[in-house]
C-alpha positions as CSV (number, residue, x, y, z in Angstrom):
1,M,101.4,26.7,23.1
2,P,99.8,24.0,25.3
3,D,98.2,20.6,24.6
4,G,101.6,19.3,23.0
5,I,101.8,22.0,20.5
6,C,105.3,23.6,20.1
7,E,105.7,27.0,18.4
8,G,107.6,26.6,15.2
9,R,107.9,22.7,15.2
10,A,106.0,19.6,16.0
11,P,107.3,17.3,18.7
12,R,108.2,13.8,18.0
13,G,105.4,11.3,17.8
14,V,102.8,13.9,16.9
15,T,100.0,12.5,14.8
16,P,99.0,14.1,11.5
17,R,96.2,15.8,13.4
18,G,98.7,17.1,15.8
19,R,100.8,18.4,13.0
20,Q,97.7,20.1,11.6
21,A,97.0,21.8,14.9
22,T,100.7,23.0,15.2
23,A,100.4,24.5,11.7
24,E,97.2,26.2,12.6
25,T,98.7,27.6,15.9
26,N,101.8,28.7,14.0
27,G,99.6,30.4,11.5
28,F,97.5,32.1,14.2
29,L,100.8,33.3,15.9
30,Y,102.2,34.7,12.6
31,A,98.9,36.6,12.0
32,L,99.0,37.8,15.6
33,E,102.6,39.0,15.3
34,E,101.7,40.8,12.1
35,D,99.0,42.6,13.9
36,L,100.8,43.6,17.0
37,A,104.2,44.4,15.3
38,G,103.1,45.3,11.8
39,A,105.0,48.6,12.0
40,E,108.4,47.0,12.5
41,G,110.5,45.8,9.6
42,A,111.4,42.2,9.2
43,S,115.0,42.6,10.4
44,A,113.7,44.5,13.5
45,R,111.4,41.6,14.3
46,V,114.4,39.1,14.0
47,Q,116.5,41.2,16.2
48,R,113.6,41.5,18.8
49,R,113.2,37.8,18.9
50,E,117.0,37.3,19.2
51,A,116.9,39.6,22.3
52,D,113.9,37.7,23.5
53,A,115.8,34.5,23.3
54,A,118.8,35.8,25.2
55,L,116.4,37.1,27.8
56,V,114.8,33.7,28.2
57,E,118.2,32.0,28.7
58,F,119.1,34.6,31.2
59,L,116.0,34.0,33.2
60,R,116.2,30.2,32.8
61,R,119.5,30.3,34.5
62,R,117.8,31.9,37.4
63,D,115.0,29.3,37.4
64,F,112.4,31.9,36.3
65,S,112.3,33.5,39.6
66,G,113.8,36.4,41.5
67,P,113.6,40.2,40.9
68,H,114.5,40.0,37.1
69,Y,111.8,37.5,36.4
70,R,109.2,39.5,38.5
71,T,109.9,42.7,36.6
72,F,109.7,40.7,33.2
73,T,106.3,39.2,34.3
74,E,104.8,42.6,35.4
75,E,105.8,44.2,32.1
76,L,104.3,41.4,30.1
77,M,101.1,41.3,32.1
78,E,100.7,45.1,31.8
79,Y,101.2,44.9,28.0
80,G,98.7,41.9,27.8
81,W,96.2,43.6,29.9
82,R,96.3,46.6,27.9
83,T,95.9,44.7,24.6
84,L,93.2,42.4,25.7
85,S,91.2,45.3,27.5
86,T,91.1,47.1,24.0
87,W,90.1,44.0,22.2
88,S,87.5,43.3,24.8
89,A,86.0,46.8,24.4
90,T,85.8,46.5,20.6
91,G,84.7,42.9,20.6
92,R,87.7,41.7,18.7
93,I,88.9,39.3,21.4
94,F,85.9,37.0,20.4
95,D,87.1,37.0,16.9
96,R,90.7,36.1,18.1
97,A,89.4,33.3,20.1
98,A,87.4,31.9,17.2
99,D,90.5,32.3,15.0
100,M,92.4,30.0,17.4
101,G,89.8,27.4,17.3
102,R,88.0,28.3,20.6
103,P,85.0,30.3,19.5
104,I,82.4,31.5,22.1
105,P,79.0,30.1,21.3
106,P,76.7,32.6,19.6
107,D,74.1,32.7,22.3
108,M,76.8,33.6,24.8
109,L,78.2,36.5,23.0
110,P,77.7,39.8,24.9
111,T,75.8,43.0,24.1
112,T,76.6,46.5,25.1
113,W,74.0,46.1,27.8
114,T,75.6,43.0,29.4
115,W,79.4,43.6,28.7
116,K,80.1,46.7,30.8
117,Y,83.4,48.2,31.7
118,E,83.5,46.6,35.2
119,D,82.6,43.1,33.7
120,R,85.4,43.5,31.0
121,T,87.9,44.5,33.6
122,Q,87.2,41.4,35.7
123,V,87.3,39.0,32.8
124,V,90.5,40.6,31.2
125,T,92.2,40.5,34.7
126,D,91.4,37.0,35.2
127,T,92.4,36.1,31.7
128,V,95.9,37.7,32.1
129,I,96.6,35.9,35.4
130,K,95.7,32.6,33.9
131,G,97.4,33.3,30.7
132,S,100.5,34.2,32.7
133,A,100.5,30.7,34.3
134,L,100.1,29.1,30.9
135,F,102.8,31.2,29.4
136,R,105.2,30.5,32.2
137,E,104.6,26.7,32.1
138,H,104.5,26.0,28.5
139,G,106.3,28.9,26.8
140,L,109.2,29.2,29.2
141,I,109.7,26.2,31.4
142,R,108.8,23.6,28.8
143,G,110.5,25.7,26.2
144,K,107.7,25.8,23.7
145,W,108.5,29.3,22.7
146,T,111.4,29.7,20.3
147,P,112.8,32.7,18.5
148,H,112.3,30.8,15.2
149,G,108.6,30.4,15.5
150,G,107.8,33.8,14.1
151,A,106.4,35.4,17.4
152,S,108.0,37.5,19.9
153,L,107.5,37.0,23.7
154,T,104.9,39.6,23.9
155,T,102.9,38.1,21.0
156,Y,103.2,34.7,22.5
157,F,102.0,35.9,25.9
158,V,98.9,37.6,24.3
159,G,98.4,34.3,22.4
160,A,98.4,32.4,25.9
161,G,95.8,35.0,27.0
162,I,93.6,34.4,24.0
163,L,93.8,30.6,24.7
164,T,92.6,31.1,28.4
165,F,89.9,33.8,27.5
166,P,87.1,31.4,26.4
167,A,87.2,29.4,29.7
168,V,87.3,32.6,31.8
169,Y,84.6,34.3,29.8
170,T,82.3,31.2,30.0
171,R,82.7,31.0,33.7
172,W,81.9,34.8,34.0
173,Y,78.9,34.4,31.7
174,R,77.4,31.7,33.6
175,T,78.0,33.2,37.0
176,H,76.5,36.6,35.7
177,R,73.5,34.9,34.2
178,M,72.8,33.1,37.4
179,G,73.2,36.3,39.5
180,Q,71.0,38.3,37.2
181,A,68.4,35.6,37.3
182,E,68.3,35.9,41.1
183,L,68.2,39.8,41.0
184,D,65.5,39.7,38.5
185,R,63.3,37.3,40.6
186,R,60.1,38.7,42.1
187,P,58.4,37.6,45.3
188,D,55.1,35.8,44.8
189,N,53.2,38.5,46.8
190,G,53.6,41.0,44.0
191,D,55.6,43.5,45.9
192,G,58.3,44.2,43.5
193,L,59.2,47.7,44.5
194,L,61.9,46.7,47.0
195,H,63.1,44.0,44.7
196,A,63.5,46.0,41.6
197,Q,66.9,45.4,40.1
198,R,67.7,49.1,39.9
199,D,67.2,49.3,43.7
200,I,69.5,46.4,44.5
201,P,73.2,46.9,44.4
202,D,75.1,44.1,42.8
203,Q,77.2,42.9,45.7
204,R,78.9,40.3,43.7
205,A,81.0,42.9,41.9
206,T,84.4,43.7,43.2
207,D,84.6,47.4,44.1
208,P,87.1,49.0,41.7
209,V,88.5,51.3,44.4
210,H,89.1,48.3,46.7
211,A,90.6,46.4,43.8
212,A,92.9,49.2,42.9
213,A,94.1,49.7,46.4
214,L,94.8,46.1,47.0
215,Y,96.6,45.7,43.6
216,D,98.8,48.6,44.9
217,D,99.4,46.9,48.0
218,I,100.4,43.6,46.2
219,R,102.8,45.5,44.0
220,R,104.4,47.1,47.2
221,L,104.4,43.8,48.9
222,R,106.2,41.9,46.1
223,P,109.7,42.4,47.4
224,L,108.6,40.9,50.8
225,L,106.7,38.0,49.3
226,P,108.9,35.8,47.2
227,D,106.4,32.9,47.2
228,E,104.9,32.9,43.7
229,Q,101.8,30.8,44.7
230,L,101.0,33.2,47.6
231,R,101.3,36.3,45.3
232,E,98.9,34.7,42.8
233,A,96.5,33.7,45.6
234,L,96.4,37.3,46.8
235,V,95.5,38.5,43.3
236,W,92.7,36.0,43.1
237,M,91.4,37.4,46.5
238,A,91.7,40.9,44.9
239,L,89.3,39.8,42.3
240,G,86.7,38.9,45.0
241,Y,87.4,35.1,45.3
242,T,87.4,33.6,48.8
243,Q,90.5,32.4,50.4
244,T,89.3,28.8,49.8
245,E,88.7,29.6,46.2
246,A,92.1,31.5,45.7
247,A,93.9,28.4,47.2
248,Q,92.1,26.2,44.7
249,Q,93.2,28.4,41.8
250,V,96.8,28.2,42.8
251,G,97.0,24.5,43.6
252,L,97.1,24.8,47.3
253,T,94.8,23.5,50.2
254,P,93.1,26.1,52.2
255,K,95.1,25.1,55.1
256,A,98.4,25.5,53.3
257,L,97.3,28.8,52.0
258,E,96.5,30.0,55.5
259,R,99.8,28.9,56.8
260,R,101.6,30.8,54.1
261,L,99.5,33.8,54.8
262,A,100.3,33.6,58.5
263,R,104.0,33.6,57.7
264,A,103.7,36.3,55.3
265,R,101.9,38.6,57.7
266,T,104.7,38.1,60.2
267,K,107.3,39.0,57.6
268,V,105.3,42.0,56.5
269,S,104.9,43.3,59.9
270,A,108.6,43.0,60.5
271,G,109.1,44.9,57.1
272,G,107.0,47.8,58.4
273,F,104.1,47.6,56.0
274,H,101.3,48.8,58.2
275,R,98.4,49.5,55.8
276,S,95.2,48.1,57.2
277,R,94.0,45.1,55.3
278,P,90.6,45.3,53.4
279,E,88.0,42.7,54.1
280,E,88.3,39.4,51.9
281,G,86.7,39.8,48.6
282,G,86.3,43.5,48.7
283,A,82.6,43.4,47.6
284,R,80.8,46.6,48.0
């Protein structure tokens, strides 16, 4: 896990407080593994973690890139998305975040009226994308996941998602509250009919049909786009972010992202992918 915490062991020079944090994180991962893989026997879990370790070494020799790594990542993201989507619908994800020491403030917890399917989908998708980046950097590249820590790769991936969830949710909540306040505002002349909330479509929301179509496009484009940052930027844009915002999310300047997009368009055209590109952001 991030912040200097290694699964299963504390790094050299870690303070007593750091060792306590390591123990708490390990305890959380053990509990998470028990929840996600409770039906498996102890020996089956050991074998699965050994297989995970072999897979990680296989991918490490390929610098965590290429078709095998892309398939591996897609499967993890699909698993993580299903798990976190279920927990967001039941509210359990808030308990999980609190268990990991990152609780959502009580006044920011949602109700059935404010935590709708479209909102949950947006937050969970964003969480999985950010969690994937965290998992890759800390769990794989820095080697903080180990088969001896008690958690499988899938459990560790979900744990990374839970770590990122509070920040993603908080950002959504604040944006949602600001947007709703604007929609609820009435003009001073008392003519509230044309400004009633029920009469104003929320154009900040990403159209699910558009998002699904663009996600399908990205999946089909993957073989033509080996650039990891560009693919991640396209996902951000599918979520409704502007090109400038997407560039910031993946650590590029807007100019650099534009250059990569231009090269990608040329490559895609040569590859015969002719589906028309939707408008940026895909808001309805």
